[in-house]
N, C-alpha and C positions, 0 to 999 in steps of 0.2 A: 468703416474699413475692417476687414477681417484679420484674424491672427495670421502672422507670417513669421518664419524663422530668421528673417533678416534684421540686422541692426537698423534702428530708425534713421541714423544719419546716412546709411547706404540707400535706403528707400527714398529719402528726401533728395539725395543727389541724383538718383535715377529719375525721379519725378521732374526735377528741374531740367535734366537733360532732355526728357521727352517733350516738355513744354517749349524749350528753346528750339528743338528740332522741328516741331510742328509750326512754330512761328517762322522759322527760316524757310519752310516749305510753302508758305503762303505767297501767292503771286503779288508782286509789287512791294515786297519787303524792302525797306530802305536801309535797315541797320545790319546788313549782311556781315560786315567785318566784325562788328561787336558780337553778333550771334555766333559766328564761327569760332571766335576766340573763347566765348563762353562754353561752346560745345567741347572744345579741346580741353579746357580746364575741368569740366564736369566729367568728361571721358576718363581723364586721369584719376579723378577722385573715385569713380566707380571701379575702374579696372584695377587700381592699386590699393583698394581698401583693405585694411587688415583682415577683414572677414575672409578674403580669398587667399590668405597666407598659407592655410592648410589645404592640402589637396581636396578638391571638391569636384563633383561631376560637372561637366560643361552644361548639363541640363539646368543646373541651378541658376546660371546667368540668364538663361532663357526664361526660367520661372520668375525671376525678378522683373524682367521686362514685361512679361505677361501680367504679373500682378499689378504693376503700375498702369499698364494700358487698360486693364479691366476697371481699376479704380477711377481712372480718368473718364472712361466711357460712362460709368455710373454718375459721375459728377456732371457731365454734359447733359445727360438725360434728365437729371433732377433740376437742372437750371431752367 
């Protein structure tokens, strides 16, 4: 993983959100209620994280999502 300006717990929450979202998007998923609740909890953790307490450009939220997606894609290719 490369250097990033985001706190580790924020990146971890975004990673978990992405994984839950991808699992929910799979056809035939049976744990939809559990996954939706998890997404709501993780969305709250990411959106209201203290890192965002100071004004930051909206592009930083997109940068966080892009960082996690790129890391996830590298992990999938390596597996």
